[in-house]
N, C-alpha and C positions, 0 to 999 in steps of 0.2 A: 366207159363211163368216164363223166370230167366232172372235176369238181363243182363247175359251175353252175350242172345241172337242173330244171325244173320240177317241179315236182307235180306239175302235168306228166312229164318224159317216163312217168314208171309206167307198170305190163298196164292198164289199164287206162283208158283216159278220169282225167284226178285224181288217180292216182297217187299217192305220196310219193319219193321219194326219200330213200333212211341211209341215212350215218350208220355205220355200225364199229360201236368204237369201245376199242376192248386193251383194259386197264394191262400196269402189272406195276404193281409198287410193291417196295419191302414193306414185312408185317409190323417193322418197329421204325420212327417211332407211330405210334398208330393216330397223331393228330395230322400228318399229312393224310391218307385213305376219309377220313373223314371229309378234309376240306374235298376231297374227289368227290369224295360223295354229298359231301352237301351240295356242288358244284350239279352234279348231274339231276340229283332232283329236284331242284329249279330249273330250272334247263325243260324238263319237262319230261328227261330221257326217261325210257320203260328199261328192267336190267330183260336180259334174257338167262341172265350164270351170272354167277358169283363175279364175275370179272367183264362182263359185258352187259354193254344198253344200245339200243334203237332212240333216236331220235331222226326228226322230218329233217329233209338234208332240205336247208331252203335257207334266201339269202342271212336269216336271223340266228340262225345255228354258228351264222364265223365266230363270232365275242367266243360264245359259249367254250368250242374248239378250241381257242386262242386260251382260255381260259386255266382248261384241261390243260392244254400241255405247258403251259408254264407251273400248274401243282407237279404237274409227275414227273418233270424234269426239277420240281426244287427237293421230289420227295427222292429224288437220286430211280427216280423209277423212268417209264415212257410208257404212250396213248401211242396206240395203232386206231384211224378210220378208217375204213372202209367204203365207198358208194354200196348198197341192195339193194335190189329188190328182192320181191319174193323168187323164189322158181317156176312159179305159176299164180293165174289172178287165187285161186286158195290161201296158199300163202301169204301174199300181198295183203290180202282181206283179216286173215288172220291176224299177221301185225296192225295193220289201222286198230282192230279193235281192239288186241290191248291197251295201245297210245291212247285208244276214245273212252275203251271202261276207264284208264287210272286216269283220265281225266273226268269224268262222269262221277268218279267217288267222290275228288276233289273238291268236284261243285256242289253235289249232294252234303257233303261239310260242308260247306260257303250256308250253301240258302237251311240250314239247320240252324247252324249257327243266327242267322238273319232269323229267324224263328221269334231266339230262346231272345234276341236283344227284342221284337217287338213284343214281345211274356214281358217282358222286363218295365217296359217301358211303361202297359197297360196297367200295373201290378201298383205300379209306383202312381203313374194318376187317378185309379180307384181309391188304395189309402188315401188319396190328398198331397202326396210328398211334391209339396213343393218350393225343392231349395235350389240354392245355387250349387253345391255343393252337389248334390240329386244329376242336376241337372250338368256338371262338368266331368264327373264321374258317369254319364249316358256318351258324353258329349265323346270323350275317351274311346269310347267301346267303337260307336262309328266309326270315329279315323282310323283306331283298328277293323274292324270288317273293310272299309277301304281297302285302307294298304294288302291287308291279304286279297282283295275281288281283286287288284291290279300285277300282284303276285304272279295268279292263278289267269290273269286271261293275256301274261304274257309268255306263260309254259303252254299255253294251249294253239298251238302254231294251227293245227288244221280246224281251229273255229267250230267246237263241237257243240251241239244245239243247247245244252243246258246254259251256253255262254248267256246265251238271248233269256233265260228262265231268271239265271243269277242276279242279273244287270235291275230286270221289271226286280227285282227281290229287295236289292241293297236300294233302286228306287223311294219301296215301301218304307222300308227303316227312315232313309234322308227325309221323311215329308212326314211320316212320324214323329220324325225327333224337332221338325218348327215347328211341328203342332204342338208337342210338348212345351217345351222353351216360350212358346207364346200363353200356355200354360202358368209355368215361375214368372216369368214375369207380370203379367197379372193377377199375380195370388199373394204377391212382392208390388203392389204397385209400383208397377217400376215404369218410365217411359221407356225401353227401349226398344 
């Protein structure tokens, strides 16, 4: 199996091929282990064990692999990347499910935060809290949701179905914010 395989080359049609990442890092200083862990998490890799991770073997993972190798080298450790498929269809499905479950959990948390955001704006509307300071705070919260959405979308390499729901929820937040902004400007008598 070559390093340039496509996800469709795995055991089943449409099943992803995987990279298994094995890390070996010194225990001190801890900042190196934390940097590797953060990069693995940011990439969407799923933990298979204390020093073993899996990530879909797609072109988008090449820069991640390069960064991880550099981080490991800087720490005086090592990173080994292995091409892998499941031993059989059951193993392949289990690994894919583990990856998708991690993404579903992340998207669910994002969607819950979108709900909190919508509740917050509804509360401000009910209270008649139409100030520029509150509008700015709500805009910052929306920007945080947008950044988080981009991060999650960037690591959801298999494009789980939760992505569509989260996208719709973010759009709802944006539309609600726009209406709230109009209400704030109207209450202030501003021609914005």
